[in-house]
N, C-alpha and C positions, 0 to 999 in steps of 0.2 A: 259587191258581188264583181269579181274580176273578170271582164271578157276579153276575147281576143284569140290569137294563135299562140297555142302554148310553146311552140317552137320558139318563138321570139321571146316568150317570157322568160323560159329557163336560161337564156343567153344574157339577159339583161345584169347588170353589175350590180343594180341595187334588188335584186328579185328577192333575196334573203330579207331585206328592209322591208318590202312591199307585204310579205308574209307576217313578220313578226307582229305580235298582240293577237293573232286570230287563234281561237281555240282549236277549231275545226276546219277541216278542208273537205267538201265533197266536190270530188274530181269528176267532171262530167266531159272534159275535152276530148274530141276524137272524130276520127271518120268512123260512122255509126251504124253501117249495115254492109252486107256481104257484095252486092252489086259496087259499091263505092269502094270497097276493099279490093277488089278484083281489078278496077280500074288499073291502080297503079299500088301493087302490093308492098314495094320498096316504102312509098308513103305512108302506107299503113302500118308497117313496122315503126317508122320513123316517128310517127304523131302518137299512135296509140301504145306503142311498147316503148321505146327511148324516152321520149319525151315525159311519158307519165312516169317512169322511173327516176329522171332528171327532177321533175317536181317533187316527188315524194323526197328525195335527198335534200332538197332545197327546204322544205316544210320541216323535215328533222331539224336541220341546222337552226331555222328561225323558231324553234321550240314549241311548234303547233303540235298539240298532243293527240288529237284524232285525225285520221286520214281515212276517208270514205271513198272507195275507188267504184266507180261504175262500171262493172264487169258484164258479163253475159252468158246466158245458157247456151250460147253457140259455142262455149268451151267443150259441151259434149258431143258436138258435131254429127257422127253417125254412132249411136249408142243403140240402135236396135228398138224394140217394143217394148221392153221392160222399164220399170221405172227406176230412174237415177238420181241419187242423193248426192249431196254435197263432197262426200269422200270416194265418190264413185269413181273410173277412170274418165281422163279428158281425152277427146279424141277429135279435135276440131279438124276442119276438112275445108276452111275456106282462109285466105290470108286475115280476116278480120277475126276469125275466132283464134288462130294462131298468135295473133297479137295480143289478145285478152290474155291468154295463159300465160306468154311471156311477161306481160306487164304484171300478172299477180304473183309470179315467181319471183321477179326482181324487187317489188315491193316488200314481200312477206319477210325476206332476209334483214329489212332493215329495223323490225321491230324490236323493241327492248321495253325497258321500265317506264320511258317518257314518251315515247311514239309508238301509238297503237293504230295499226291499220286494219280495217273491215273492208271485206269485198262483197258486194251485192251483185248476184247473178241474176238481172232481169230477164224473165221471160219475153217473149215476144210481144211488144205493144201493140194497143188499139186504142181507140177513142178520141173525142175530141180535145184540141189544145191549142193554144194561140199560135203555135207553130206546126200546124196540121201537116201529116206525111200520107201521101197516097201509096208509098211504096212498102207497107205494111199489109198483110193479107186480110185481117177483117176490114180494115177500113177500104182496100181497094175492092174487094168482092161485093161489099155494101155500095160502094159508089158505082160499079158497073149495074148492079142490079136496079138501083135508082133511076140512073139515066138513062138506060138500055132496056131494061127489063130482063136482062140475061146475068145471071151469077157467071162469071167467066173465068174459069180454071185455066192456070197455066201450068199445070203439072198432072198427073195422074192422080192426086188428092190422096195419096195413100201416107205419105209421111205424118208422124206425129209432131205437134209444136205445143209447148207450154204458152199459155196467153195471158195476159195481164194487162189490166186499164192503166193508162198513163198518171191517173189520180192516185192509183193504188201504188204506184212504183216511187210517186213523191213521197207518199205516205211512209213508206219503207225505210227513206232517207231520216225522215223526221224521228220516226221510232229508234233508228239506229243511235242518232244523235243524242235521243234522251235517254237511252238506255244506260245502265252501267257499265262501266268501262270492262269489268270481268266478264260481262255478257257478249260483249262484241270484241274483245281483243283477239286479233288473229281469225275473227270468225267468218266463215264463209256462208252466205245466205241464198237458196234460190229464191228469187222474189215471185210469188203468186201463190195461187191455190191448186194443191193435188187435183182437185176437182176439176180445174179447168185447164186440162189437156186434151186435144182434139185432134185427130186426122183431119187433114185439110177438106175433104170431101164432107165430114161433119160440119165444119165450119160453114161451108156452101149450102148444106140443108138448113141450117139455123137460119142464113141471110134468105134463101128461098122462102122460108115459112114466117119471116118479118116483113118483105117487101110483096104486097098484094099481087098477083100475076106474073111473077118472075118466075125463070126456069134456067135449070143449070145447063151451060154449054161449056165445052172444051176448046181452046185456042189451038191455032196451028204449031204453038210452042209446048203442047203437051208433051209429057215424057216422065222420067223417072228423075227424082230427087234425092241425092246421097244424104242430103240432111235429113236427120230422122231422130228425133229425141224427146223423151216423154219424162218430165222431172217430178221428184218428191219434194213437195214445199213442206213439210210437217215440222223440219226443224226451226223455220222462222216462226211458224205459229206458236210453238212450244216455247220459243227464247225470247222473241221482240214481243211482250206483251202489249204494246203499245201499236202494233201493226194488226190492224182490222181491215182486210179487203171488203170493198164495199161493191164491187162490179163483177157482173158474169158475162161471158161474150155475148149471151142473148140481149142482156139489158144495155151492153154498148152499142148492139148492132141496131137496136130501137133508138138510142141516143143520136147515132150517126144518121140514121134514115130520116128521122124528124129534120135533123139541120141541114141535110142535103135537100131534102124536099123545100125547105123552106128558102135555101138560097137558090133554088133552081140550077142545081150543079149539072155541068156538060161533061162529055167525054173529053172534050178538047181542053177543059180547066184542069180536071184530075191527071190526064195522061201528059200534060205538057210540062214545062220544066220548073215552074213555080212551087209545086210541092213534091216532087220527087227529087232525091239528093243527088243520084247520079246524072239526070238530066238537067239539074240546076247548076251541077258543077260544069258540065260540058257546055251548057248555054252561055256561063259567065268566060269560059276561056275562049269560044268562038268569038264572044262579043269585045275580047281584048281586056277584060276587065281584071283576069287573073292569067298568071302563068301556067305552064305544066307541072308545076311545082306546089301551085295553088297558093301562090303568093300574090298580092294585089300588085298590078303592074304600076299604078301610079305611086306605090311605096318604093318600088325599085327605080323609078324614074327620080326619086329623091323630093316626090311632092308631100310626102309624109301620109299620116292616115294609117288606119289598121283595119283587120278584116277579121270576121267572126266566124271563117268557114270552119275552123279546126275547133268550134265548141258545138256541144252537144244538142 
């Protein structure tokens, strides 16, 4: 596994040599959500779009035959209440979504008989993982309910979101690697289950029903959210026969609730900088660990080392 800042990697003189011999690349590096993308839109384009295209070009030169790109259903942006499939209109409304659309377009034109890109547009993730995040709606609502007894909504709850457990996302990558080339060459797949599309207030109701004694409340941040998309995931279920999703939102909330109770989760923990991407980045900048371009300060001072902020 190659970790680090993809911007540095694509500039290395021996980058092609480091990639030579690999059969496939799963490209995960990137700024990973809308708040982080909004913070520095130019960096989001540089890392998520430009560097991704550079990496794909290097991979092709190195003879890597499969390139699986971690895209997003954020590409659909503001798509209304109807189901949208992979061939539907792309309408990104955030720098993060725009960067993913641009990367897909740039990588797509590189495809040929020897280089086969695949694009996995993941639904919004949830669930326990070794690098747990609380800036994800299911995780966040469950955390608030567990720690305070309130399922705290920060919007009016009306937008639609497709939701998928992080373990099922990982399973989709494995299935795409194992699938015959002809099934995934230039393939675009919405990752999730069509049945697992919810309006945010429906997610809140699930959390309320799982966490005993909890109730739904609205924060002072309540308002409309222009991001609204509901995706059709039938294509992946028909094509990637190795992809068998195991999780529903309700089962994921139950998993999270049990883990949070066991850990004695507090508001200070999940609202702090450790588990929220944008808060973590700002904290490291304020601490002088990284600069405004997200490069390690020690590295800029010639002390060596590397940083993994640009990895997923």
